[in-house]
C-alpha positions as CSV (number, residue, x, y, z in Angstrom):
1,M,75.4,-39.9,-13.9
2,K,74.0,-37.7,-16.6
3,S,71.6,-35.0,-15.8
4,A,69.4,-32.6,-17.9
5,R,66.2,-30.6,-17.6
6,I,62.7,-31.6,-18.5
7,S,62.7,-28.6,-20.9
8,D,65.5,-30.4,-22.9
9,L,63.1,-33.1,-24.0
10,P,60.2,-32.8,-26.5
11,P,57.3,-30.7,-25.0
12,E,55.0,-33.8,-24.9
13,C,57.3,-35.2,-22.1
14,A,56.7,-32.1,-19.9
15,T,53.0,-32.3,-20.6
16,A,52.8,-36.0,-19.8
17,S,54.8,-35.5,-16.6
18,R,52.4,-32.7,-15.5
19,A,49.5,-35.1,-16.1
20,V,51.2,-37.8,-14.0
21,R,51.6,-35.3,-11.2
22,A,47.9,-34.4,-11.4
23,A,47.0,-38.1,-11.2
24,L,49.3,-38.8,-8.3
25,L,47.6,-36.0,-6.3
26,V,44.2,-37.7,-6.9
27,I,45.6,-41.1,-6.1
28,G,47.4,-39.9,-3.0
29,E,44.2,-38.5,-1.6
30,R,42.4,-41.8,-2.5
31,R,39.5,-40.0,-3.9
32,G,36.8,-42.6,-4.7
33,A,38.9,-45.5,-3.5
34,T,36.0,-47.2,-1.7
35,E,33.8,-47.1,-4.9
36,V,34.8,-50.5,-6.4
37,L,33.4,-51.6,-9.7
38,T,33.7,-55.1,-11.1
39,K,34.8,-55.1,-14.8
40,G,35.2,-58.8,-15.2
41,H,36.5,-61.9,-13.5
42,L,38.8,-60.6,-10.8
43,D,39.2,-57.3,-12.7
44,I,38.1,-54.2,-10.9
45,A,38.2,-50.4,-11.1
46,T,37.7,-47.8,-8.4
47,G,36.3,-44.3,-8.4
48,T,39.9,-43.2,-8.1
49,D,40.7,-44.7,-11.5
50,V,38.0,-42.7,-13.1
51,Q,39.0,-39.4,-11.3
52,S,42.7,-40.1,-12.1
53,Q,42.0,-40.5,-15.7
54,A,39.9,-37.3,-15.8
55,A,42.7,-35.4,-14.3
56,I,45.2,-36.8,-16.8
57,Q,42.9,-36.1,-19.7
58,D,42.4,-32.4,-18.7
59,V,46.2,-31.8,-18.6
60,L,46.9,-33.6,-21.8
61,H,44.1,-31.8,-23.6
62,Q,45.2,-28.4,-22.4
63,G,48.7,-29.0,-23.5
64,H,48.0,-30.8,-26.8
65,P,44.3,-30.6,-27.9
66,E,45.2,-32.0,-31.3
67,I,46.3,-35.4,-29.9
68,A,43.6,-38.0,-29.4
69,F,43.1,-39.7,-26.0
70,V,42.7,-43.4,-25.2
71,G,42.2,-44.3,-21.5
72,E,41.6,-47.6,-19.8
73,E,38.3,-46.3,-18.3
74,G,36.7,-45.7,-21.7
75,E,36.2,-47.2,-25.2
76,L,39.5,-49.0,-25.9
77,D,38.1,-50.5,-29.1
78,K,38.2,-47.0,-30.6
79,T,42.0,-46.7,-30.5
80,P,43.1,-44.8,-33.7
81,A,44.7,-46.9,-36.4
82,A,47.1,-44.0,-37.3
83,G,48.2,-40.6,-36.3
84,S,49.1,-39.5,-32.8
85,Y,47.3,-40.5,-29.6
86,W,47.9,-40.8,-25.9
87,L,47.6,-44.3,-24.3
88,V,46.7,-43.9,-20.6
89,D,46.4,-46.3,-17.7
90,P,45.3,-44.1,-14.8
91,I,46.1,-46.7,-12.1
92,C,48.1,-49.8,-13.2
93,G,47.7,-52.2,-10.4
94,T,44.2,-51.2,-9.2
95,R,43.7,-54.3,-7.0
96,N,47.0,-53.4,-5.2
97,F,45.7,-49.8,-4.8
98,A,42.3,-50.9,-3.5
99,S,44.0,-53.2,-1.0
100,E,46.4,-50.5,0.0
101,I,49.4,-52.5,-1.2
102,P,52.0,-49.9,-2.3
103,L,52.6,-51.2,-5.8
104,Y,50.8,-49.3,-8.6
105,S,51.6,-46.7,-11.2
106,V,50.3,-44.1,-13.6
107,N,51.2,-44.9,-17.2
108,I,51.1,-42.4,-20.1
109,A,52.5,-43.0,-23.6
110,L,52.4,-41.0,-26.7
111,V,52.0,-43.2,-29.8
112,R,52.7,-41.7,-33.2
113,D,52.0,-43.8,-36.3
114,G,52.2,-47.0,-34.3
115,L,55.4,-46.2,-32.4
116,V,55.7,-45.0,-28.8
117,V,57.7,-41.8,-29.0
118,A,57.3,-40.3,-25.4
119,A,56.3,-41.7,-22.1
120,A,55.9,-40.8,-18.4
121,M,55.3,-43.2,-15.5
122,G,54.5,-42.3,-11.9
123,D,55.1,-44.6,-8.8
124,G,51.7,-44.1,-7.2
125,A,52.8,-44.9,-3.6
126,H,56.2,-43.1,-3.6
127,G,55.6,-40.2,-6.0
128,Q,58.6,-40.8,-8.2
129,I,58.2,-39.9,-11.9
130,F,60.1,-41.4,-14.8
131,V,60.1,-40.0,-18.4
132,A,61.5,-41.1,-21.7
133,A,61.7,-39.8,-25.2
134,R,62.7,-41.9,-28.2
135,G,66.3,-41.5,-28.9
136,R,66.7,-39.1,-25.9
137,G,67.2,-41.5,-23.0
138,A,65.3,-42.5,-19.8
139,W,65.2,-40.4,-16.8
140,R,64.0,-39.9,-13.2
141,L,62.3,-36.5,-12.9
142,E,63.1,-34.5,-9.8
143,P,60.6,-32.0,-8.3
144,D,62.7,-29.0,-9.5
145,G,62.6,-30.3,-13.1
146,E,66.0,-31.8,-13.2
147,L,66.4,-35.1,-15.0
148,V,68.7,-37.9,-13.7
149,S,69.5,-40.7,-16.1
150,I,68.5,-44.2,-15.2
151,A,69.9,-47.5,-16.6
152,A,68.9,-51.2,-16.6
153,S,71.1,-53.7,-14.7
154,A,71.1,-57.3,-13.7
155,A,72.7,-56.6,-10.3
156,S,69.6,-57.4,-8.3
157,F,69.3,-60.9,-9.6
158,T,65.5,-60.4,-9.1
159,L,62.9,-61.1,-11.8
160,S,59.2,-60.2,-11.9
161,I,56.9,-62.6,-13.6
162,D,53.2,-61.8,-14.1
163,P,51.1,-64.9,-15.0
164,G,48.3,-63.1,-16.8
165,K,44.6,-63.1,-16.3
166,P,42.9,-66.0,-14.6
167,G,41.1,-68.4,-16.8
168,T,43.3,-67.9,-19.9
169,S,45.9,-69.9,-21.6
170,D,48.5,-67.4,-20.4
171,R,48.3,-69.0,-16.9
172,E,49.2,-72.5,-18.2
173,R,52.3,-71.2,-20.0
174,A,53.2,-69.2,-17.0
175,A,52.9,-72.1,-14.6
176,E,55.3,-74.1,-16.7
177,G,57.8,-71.3,-17.0
178,I,57.6,-70.2,-13.4
179,G,58.0,-73.8,-12.2
180,A,61.2,-74.2,-14.2
181,A,62.6,-71.0,-12.7
182,I,61.7,-72.0,-9.2
183,R,63.3,-75.4,-9.5
184,A,66.5,-73.9,-11.0
185,G,66.9,-71.5,-8.0
186,E,69.3,-69.1,-9.8
187,W,67.2,-66.0,-9.6
188,E,64.9,-64.3,-7.0
189,L,61.3,-64.3,-8.3
190,R,58.5,-61.8,-7.5
191,T,55.0,-61.0,-8.8
192,F,54.0,-57.4,-8.5
193,G,50.6,-57.2,-10.3
194,T,51.4,-54.0,-12.1
195,A,53.5,-52.6,-14.9
196,L,55.4,-50.5,-12.4
197,D,57.8,-53.4,-12.4
198,I,58.9,-52.2,-15.9
199,A,60.0,-48.9,-14.4
200,F,61.9,-51.0,-11.8
201,V,63.8,-52.7,-14.7
202,A,64.6,-49.3,-16.3
203,S,66.0,-48.0,-13.0
204,G,68.0,-51.1,-12.3
205,R,66.0,-52.4,-9.3
206,L,64.9,-55.6,-11.2
207,A,66.9,-57.6,-13.7
208,G,63.9,-58.3,-15.8
209,V,60.1,-58.7,-16.1
210,L,57.9,-61.1,-18.0
211,H,54.2,-60.4,-18.5
212,F,52.4,-63.4,-20.0
213,S,49.2,-61.3,-20.2
214,Q,48.1,-60.5,-23.7
215,T,46.1,-57.4,-22.8
216,H,45.7,-53.9,-24.2
217,P,49.0,-52.2,-25.0
218,L,48.2,-49.3,-22.7
219,H,49.4,-51.4,-19.8
220,F,52.9,-51.7,-21.3
221,A,53.5,-48.9,-23.8
222,A,55.0,-46.3,-21.4
223,G,57.2,-48.9,-19.7
224,A,58.3,-50.3,-23.0
225,L,59.9,-47.0,-24.1
226,L,61.3,-46.3,-20.7
227,A,63.0,-49.7,-20.4
228,E,64.3,-49.5,-24.0
229,E,65.8,-46.1,-23.5
230,A,67.4,-47.3,-20.3
231,G,69.2,-50.0,-22.2
232,A,66.9,-53.0,-21.5
233,H,65.9,-55.5,-24.2
234,V,62.2,-55.1,-24.9
235,T,60.4,-57.9,-26.8
236,D,57.2,-59.8,-27.1
237,L,57.0,-63.4,-25.9
238,R,58.6,-64.7,-29.1
239,G,61.6,-62.4,-28.8
240,D,60.5,-60.0,-31.5
241,P,60.8,-56.2,-30.8
242,W,57.8,-55.1,-28.8
243,R,55.3,-53.0,-30.7
244,V,51.8,-51.6,-30.0
245,G,49.7,-54.7,-30.5
246,S,52.4,-57.3,-29.5
247,L,51.4,-60.3,-27.5
248,G,52.9,-60.4,-24.0
249,F,55.9,-58.4,-22.8
250,I,59.5,-58.9,-21.8
251,A,61.9,-56.2,-20.6
252,A,65.3,-57.3,-19.3
253,S,68.9,-56.6,-18.9
254,P,71.0,-58.4,-21.6
255,K,72.0,-61.0,-19.0
256,A,68.4,-61.9,-18.0
257,Q,66.7,-61.7,-21.4
258,P,67.7,-65.3,-22.6
259,L,66.2,-66.7,-19.4
260,L,63.0,-64.9,-19.8
261,L,62.6,-65.9,-23.4
262,G,63.1,-69.5,-22.3
263,L,60.4,-69.1,-19.6
264,A,58.0,-67.5,-22.2
265,A,58.4,-70.6,-24.3
266,G,57.7,-72.8,-21.3
267,G,61.2,-73.9,-20.7
268,Y,64.3,-72.7,-19.0
269,R,67.6,-71.5,-20.5
270,R,70.7,-70.8,-18.4
């Protein structure tokens, strides 16, 4: 298994990983966790989301004040059309966090001229941090700064399928695809309710993930680079390479990808 140091990667990776650590501290202390705000139908935020984002923004601004910041708890419609900017989801899986279900993450991606070039993700419940740089691999970051390489695998035979937001057409497509997969009985199926499942693909714990949701790319951007650098196939629901602005999300080992593309189309392919 390859190893390196965080200092071997572009400096933005070290900054992003420090920002993830700062957010994990806030999340671990559950600061503001009981302050629940309704953002839409079954969509919530907590005071911890806001404090986590503030902690992330402080670290990123100190390290790279020249890079714009786009966070979920802000004005997402002002995402820059060009140049460099951070895409930040301070708690991905807020409902899990609010319900004390240990499945949620911190997602930070650096986008440069429309392409994700660096990423860091933190497992909010367990404290693991994952980093990736385009063309430089995907890694698990140890507390001492050592990087341990991670790789996608189909060994678990487990898939995560997220049906998307209630009340949308995503749910109908998901119902058809999930039904086909259940009837076939060839894979274990899970729904995690967070893009942390993408980090699980990158580290070989899941064979693949399919998110029907057509939401803002900040939910998927960090995981997209992490999974791609770990050797997974990363596409939109049509099978085209995933890009910022793509609709839906698939990340899978080569063995699982044809199946998930079939499910995305509402059918099932062995």
